[in-house]
C-alpha positions, 0 to 999 in steps of 0.5 A, a space after each residue: 317319814 322325816 320331812 325335807 325341811 326337817 332333815 335340811 334344818 338338822 344339817 344346815 343349822 350346824 353345818 360345821 359340826 355335820 362336816 366334822 362328823 363326816 370327816 371323822 368317818 373311817 373311810 372319809 378320814 383315810 382318804 382325806 389323810 392320803 390326799 393331804 399327805 400326797 398332793 404336795 408331791 405331785 408336780 404334773 397333770 400326768 402324775 396327778 391322774 396316775 394316782 387314782 386315790 388323789 384324782 378321785 378325791 379331787 373330782 369328788 371335791 368339785 362335784 365331778 365324780 360322775 366324770 371321773 372315768 372320762 380321763 381324756 376329757 378331764 386331762 384336756 380340761 387340766 392341760 388347757 387350763 383357764 388363762 386362754 379364753 378359748 381354753 376347753 374349760 372356759 368353753 364348757 357351760 359348767 363352771 365346775 370345770 373352770 374351778 377344777 382347772 384352776 385348783 389343779 394347775 400344776 404350772 402355777 408359780 414361776 422360778 428361775 435358776 442361776 448359772 455356773 461360771 463358764 470358761 471360754 476362749 476369751 476368759 472366764 464368764 462369772 456365775 450369774 444369779 437367779 433373776 425372776 420377773 413376774 409375768 404381769 406389770 404392777 398397777 399404778 396403785 392398790 387399794 389395801 384399805 379393805 379385804 384386799 390381800 396378796 400372799 405368796 411364798 418366795 423360795 430360794 435353793 441356796 445350796 445343794 441341800 438347803 432351800 429357804 423360804 419367806 411368806 410375804 403378806 400384803 394387806 391392811 394389817 401388814 401395811 398399816 403404818 408402813 404406807 402413806 395411804 392404804 387405799 392408794 399403795 404405790 409400786 414403790 411402797 409395795 417393793 419396800 414392803 416386800 423387801 422389809 418382809 424378806 429382811 424380817 424372815 431372818 437367817 432362817 429365812 431369806 434375809 440377805 439372800 434375795 432382793 426385790 425390785 421393779 423393772 422398767 416395765 413395771 414388773 416385780 423382779 426377784 434376784 439371788 444375792 450372795 452373803 457371807 455369815 461370819 459365825 458367832 464371833 462376827 469376824 472372818 475365819 474361825 471354826 465350829 460356831 465361829 466358822 464362816 458360811 458363804 452362800 454364792 449368788 449364782 450357780 446352777 443350784 441357786 434358784 428363786 421362785 414365787 408361788 401364790 399362797 392361800 389367803 390368810 383368812 376367810 373373807 379376804 380378797 385376792 389381789 394380783 401383783 403380777 403373778 395372778 391370784 390362783 394358788 397351786 394345789 398344795 397351797 389349797 389343801 384345806 379348801 379341797 378337803 372342805 369341798 370334799 367333805 361338803 360334797 360327801 355331806 350333800 351326796 349322803 343326804 341326797 341318798 335319803 332325800 333328793 330335796 335335802 341335797 338340792 337345798 344344800 347345794 343351792 345354799 352353797 352356790 347361791 352367793 355366786 349367782 348373779 343372773 337367770 343365766 347362772 341358774 339355767 346353766 345348772 340343772 340343779 339350781 334350775 330345779 330349785 328355783 323353778 320349784 320356788 317361783 312356780 315355773 314348770 319343770 321343763 321349758 320350751 326355751 330351745 332358742 336363744 330368744 327363748 332362753 333369754 326370755 326365760 332368764 329374764 323372767 327368772 331375774 325378775 322373780 329372784 333377787 340375786 343381790 339378796 343372796 349375799 346375805 346368808 339369812 336370805 339364802 337360808 330363807 330361800 332354801 327353807 322355802 324350797 324344802 317346804 314346797 318340795 315337801 308339799 309336792 313330793 312327800 306324803 308325810 310332812 312336818 307340821 312346821 311346813 305351816 310356817 310357809 303357808 303365807 307364801 313368803 320366802 
């Protein structure tokens, strides 16, 4: 029998390859391809939950497969979202529901539509362009000297059949040399940087079609503008390549919308410039796919050895942990930590005082700050696997001797 520790090491030492192999399995590959092709078409919670393949893929990605059948419960999680502290997901002890609600929030983003001209008794009211103000006010300054990044897609429907977009990225790379101090980027500099990137998007993007400004209340706003392209010859009139193309600023087909985009690279930190930091489902496809593959890997490992699944799960969650309460709110993490620090599997922590004492005890024995170091996380997971072997497996691997000195 292969030990828990050996099995864990076989997976964890080359996790990327393990996930790649899992993704190549025919059933997994087929379901992943379906998710990638169809999640962008879904515009509401009802549409999402009506597509059983999409919904099943999503709940498994977030480790909620066992709750997939409880559609009324999950619908409440999704429809109430997370912005209100009293929302259903925020009142649940399990943070997986909060993550799920954030990932599948179909109300994210903001948009505005222009109006057509209207003839009244007193005359004609001209068409009005679309104007969109973000929900939150800008801070006085922002720090983009490190990993901070705001990344969003700005879109505008310019006529009945054409929508143009530009991706705006505010980070250290895009702002270097363009602002006075990367650690104190002002509201005005943010507006200027966005305007410059709109211009740089060119004729195929939003150059000349959308302008940005800062309102009196400190919010960013975007407004559609009209433009005439005089064609190749640059002169009014003409045919063919020289023909003029007029785009109106207003009208009911003119729109402007903002939707947060996935960050440009792992390790970047989302910065809120007024539109929150969550991204819509179709902007985080790869994140959900990676989560699905990792969950599938852990599930398959658990079918062979529960200890391997627990070790892999701990290694994934550890960097997010900060206290004994984070452990106690998760049965799997509690089992891992209890095993490593030698606490009994069950607890008499049935009152708030007892729970607080238990959380304090765990915090005194576990260095949560060390879990920001992948090497320390790996050492803790290996120690768990070794102890699990000693307690549960009759046939063990000689490598367990490496852990006999009791050091993590």
